[in-house]
N, C-alpha and C positions, 0 to 999 in steps of 0.2 A: 504493500500500500504506500509506504513511504517512497519507494522507488518511482512508482507511477506519478506521484505528486511532484517529485523532483523533476521528472521529465517534462511534465506540463509547465512547470515554472521555467525550465530551460528554454522551452519553445516560446514562451511569452517574452523572454529577453532577447530572442534572436531578432536582428534588424529586418524590417520589411524590405523585400527585394523590389527596387524601383524600376529595374529593367529586366526584360526577358527576351528570348529568341523566338520570333514568330516570322520566319522567312525574312529575317533582318532583325536589327536591334529595335525593340519596341519599348517606349516609355510607358510603363504600366499606368492605366487609368486615363490615357490620353489618346489622341488620334495621330500622334507623332511617331514616325519610324525613322531609322537612320540606315542608309545604304541598303534599302530593302530590295529583295529579289523580285518582288511583284509590286504593282501599283498600289499606293495607299493614299489616304486623304491628304496627308502632308508627309513628304519624305525628304529628309536632309541628305544631300549628296556631298560626301567629304572630298571627292575628287572625280574628275570625268572618267578615270580608269576604274573607279570602284562601282560604276553603274552597270548593271547587266546589259548585254547587247540586244536591246529591243527598243523600237521607237513607239510601240503601241502601249503607252503608259497613260492612264488617266490619273486624276488627282493632281496635286501641286508639288513641284520640286522646289526645295529651298537650297540655294547654292550661291556662289559668287558669279559675277558676270564672266570672268575668265573661264570658269568651269563650263558655263553654258556655251561659250564660244568654242571651246575645245570639243565639246560634245558634237556641235554642228560640224566641225572640221573632220571628226571621225565618222560622219554620216549617221549619227545617233541623236540628232536633235529631238528633244521630247515633243510630243504632240499636245500634251496637256498644258495647263497653266504653270507659270513659274513665279516664284517669289525670290527675287534677287536682292541680296544684301551685301553691302561692303563689309570689310573687316572692322571690328572694334566699334560697332554702332548698335547698342542694345535696343530691343523693341519687344512689344508684347504680342503674343499670339494667343488670344483667349486669356486664360489665367496664367499662362506660362510666360516667363521673361526669358528671352533668347538673345544670344550674341554669338556671332561668328568671329573666330580669331585664328591667327596664323598657325598652321601645323608644320610648316617647313618642308613639306613633301615634294609636290610638283606644282607647276604654275596653276593658280586658281584653287588649290586645295585649302581646306579649312577644317578647324575643329568647331564643335558646337557646345556652348555653355548654356545650361538650362537651370532656372530657378523655379522650383515648384511652389504651389500655394502654401505648402507646409514649411517653406523656407529652406528645405534641403536642396542642395546644388548637385547637379550631375553634369559630367563632361562626356560627350562622345567625341573622341579625338581622331577617329579614322586611323590612319597609319602615320603618326608623327615622325619627324626626322630632324636630326640636328645638323644635317649637311649644310654647308655654306655655298650659296650660289646667288648671282645677281638676278636670277629668274624668280626667286621666291623670297617672301618675307621670312625673317628668322623665326624659329619656333618660339611661341609664347606660352605663358602659363596663366591659368585662372584658378581660383580656389574652388574646391568641390569635395564633397564627402565620398561620392561615387565616381569612378573613372572607368570608362569603357574604351578599349583601343585594340588595335592589331599590332603585334610586334613579332612577326613570323620568325625572325632570326634570333630572338632573345635566348632560346635554349642553346644556340651554337656559338654566340659571340658575347664576349664581355663588353666590348665597345666597338664602334665602327672604326675601321681603318681610315687613314687619311687618303685623299686623292693621289698623293705621291706614292704611298704604299701600294694602293690598288694598281696604279700604272706600272710600277716595277713588277708586280706579280703577273700582270697580263703580258708584259713584254717577255718574261721568262716562259710563260705558258705558250705564247705564240712561237717562240724559238723551238720549244719541245715539239709542238704540233708540226711545225715545218720539217723538222728532222725526221719525224715519224711518217711524213707524207699524208697528214690528216688535217682537215679544217679544225678550227677552235670554236666550239659552240659556247658563247658567252651568255649565261643565264642572267638576265637583268630586266626588271620591269619598270625601272625608274627613268623617265625621260630626263630628269634633272641630272642623274648620274651619267647618262649617255652623253649629254651635252657638256658635262664637266670633264669626263675622261676622254671623249673623242678627240678633241684638239691636242691633248697631251700625248695620246697614242700616235696621232698623225705626225707630230713633231719628232717623236722617238723613232718611229718605224719608217718615216719618209715615204717614198714611192714603191717600196718593196712589198712583199706579201704582208697583209695585215694593216698596211698603211693606206693613205689616200682616202677614197670614199668609203664610208661605213655601210656595211650590209646589214639591214634590219628587217625583222618581221614587219609585215605590211602595216599593222596597227601602230607599232612603235614608230615606223617611219612617218606615218601621217601625224602622229602626236609631236614628233620632233620638228617636222616641217612647220606645224602651227607655232610651236614655241619659238622658232627662229624668226618669226614675225614680231615678237614682243621686244620692247626696248631692252637694251643691255644683254641680249642673248649672244652667247658664243656661236660662231658659225663654223660648220664643217659639212662637207658634202655627204649626202646620204642617198641610198637607193633601197627600194623594197626587194628582198631576195629570200629564196628558200634553199639555197645551196651555196657551197663554197669550195674552193680548191685548197690544196695543201698550204697550210700556214695562214690562210685567210680567216678573219674573224666574222662570225655570224651571230648577231645579237638576237636573243630570243627570250620571250617572257617566261617567268619561273613556272607558271602553272599549266603551260601548254605542252603537249607531247612534242618531242623533237621532230624536225622534218626528216623525210627520207633523204639520205645523203649517199653519194657514190661510195664513200668509205666511212667507217665509224668515226665519229668526231671525238676529239679530246674535249672535255667539258669542264667548265669552271663556273662557279656561282658567285655573282656579285650581290652581297647582302643589302637589303633595304631596311629602312626603319631603325629601331633602337636595339642595341645589345642589352643584356640583362642589367649591366651597371648603369647604362643610360636610362633604362626603364625605371630602376629604383630611384634615380635622381629626379626623374620627371614626376613620378608618383609622390615623392616626398615634397617636391616643390609645389604641387597642387594641394597638399594637405589631405590627400585621399586616405580614407579608412578602408575602402574596398576597391579592388581592381578586378575587372572582368576582361579577360583576353579572348577576342574573337579569333585570334591566331597567335601561336607562339607559347601556349601554356605548356609547362612541364613541372614536375614536382620540384626540380632544382630552382626554376624561376620563382615558384610559389614560396620556397624556403628563403630565397634571397629577399623577397618582399616581407616575409614574416619576420625577418631579423629587424625590420624597421616598424614592426607592429602594424603591418598592412596586410589584410586578408586578400587572397587571390583565388579566383575560380575561372574555369573556361566557360565561354558563352557561345553556343552555336551547335549545329548538328554534329554529334560525335563522329560520324563517318566522314564528314567533310573535314573536320579538324585533323583526323588521323591521315586522310588521304593527302592533305597539304603537307603534313610533316614528312610523309614518305617521299614526296617529290623534292625535298630539300636535302637528300642524302649526299650528293656530291659535295666535296670539300668547298667551303665558302671562303671568300676573301673580303 
């Protein structure tokens, strides 16, 4: 009898979950979703590359103007209404106070800060990044008790390497691939990183194999072409491609199956987002008590956050989270 009473008391002290997974991150008790897989009444889009590939979306999208323009450049302009907001300008949507702020990921990307009627604050951060680029506003922080984000490489990296370190690694990998008579498949989903590393590689490799024009997956090439129309963008030649010769680099998104190639490619993964040390610093800076990871959860990451008295749970379909982790097996840099 005492045991059951104690269990009921423990349940009463557990914090109410303010977010859940319903084909996207859903703010419980509201009509607000974030990066939803299907159309919803209001859906915050953290970046153009986070939105599923469909134009048949009803409801209203909440995003920045740059994200909306990039969606159009990718041929995925939404058919429904859009609620466009600049960064750093709070506003009310019903009883919710909302603000978009910089996530540091790709051009147009943003995180969403929400203040509930209960005064509790929630951040849906998308996939934040501390990378430095003239294309994006630096990563910002806001105070919140609950933090939801994707950090797919947190289990694999303590912190992100510098562009110089990444360039040196790619130059070594390109030389090995050339000696083996194979192309180098560069797994990278960040157009910001492509536009940061591309000019450095062209300078190092010159006009030889792997230098010159960058060969990219079609969607990456379209996104890079759009970003090069923005002020202060680095410029490098690009072409959409699905194959490469010995020593050539072929840039390909993390989550897509590799293309059929004449010979098996040497493969290297360029990590996006935050390492586990970066994640802990971000969560502490936000004052979060709870972190929900839509990608990148592991017991080790949870333990690192627990050392700072921050609870951590995965949020999303279990099979999707496991599948994404399996695709990140190649050694990352």
